[in-house]
C-alpha positions, 0 to 999 in steps of 0.5 A: 660633178656634173654627173652628181648634179643629175644624179641628184634628181633621181635620187631625190625621186626615188626616195620620194617614191620609196616614202609614198610606197611604204606609207601605202603599205602602212596606211592599208595593211595593219602590221599585226595582221599582215604577214610580210612585215617583219617582227622585231628580231631582238624581241624574237630572240630576248623577249625584251622590248627594244625602242622600236617594238611597236613602231610599225603598229604605231605608224599603221595607226598614226596613218590611219588618224588615231594619234593616241592609238599609235602612242601606246605602241610606241612613244619614240614615234613621236621623237623620230617624226619630230628629228625627221621632220627638223631634218627634212625642212633645214635640208628644203630651206638649204635648197630653196633659199640657196643658203647653209643652215645649222642642223643641230642634230649634228650637234654632240649634245643633241645626239647624246641627249636622244641617246640617253632618251632612247636608252632611258625609254629601253630600260623603263618600257621592260619594267613590270610595274605600272607606270612603266607597262604604259611604255610596253607596246 
């Protein structure tokens, strides 16, 4: 148990450094114009947009402060940001206040709701009719 307590701060620092480095890359380099960002393998193989298509470009635009331009690339980026922020805050509050908080993300209803939203988004963004074309990246 003592070994885990020594490793935990290292893992947290490593995660923070990795997050800062990736944020730096997405801030300074546009994924549309840079060769080193991976392309979507699902779209490359099928020609169908996956729920994550456009998220790299959305991240770049959001970090540049272009909120609406970021949303044009992938509306689900907001859901992802909210889920990550909520989860991080629950963990942070648990550490700071030394209490256990119930995480709503660990409830099956929440998981199914998010899954349904993602699947509906996936289907709707591939319908080539207005207003669904707005969802395409």
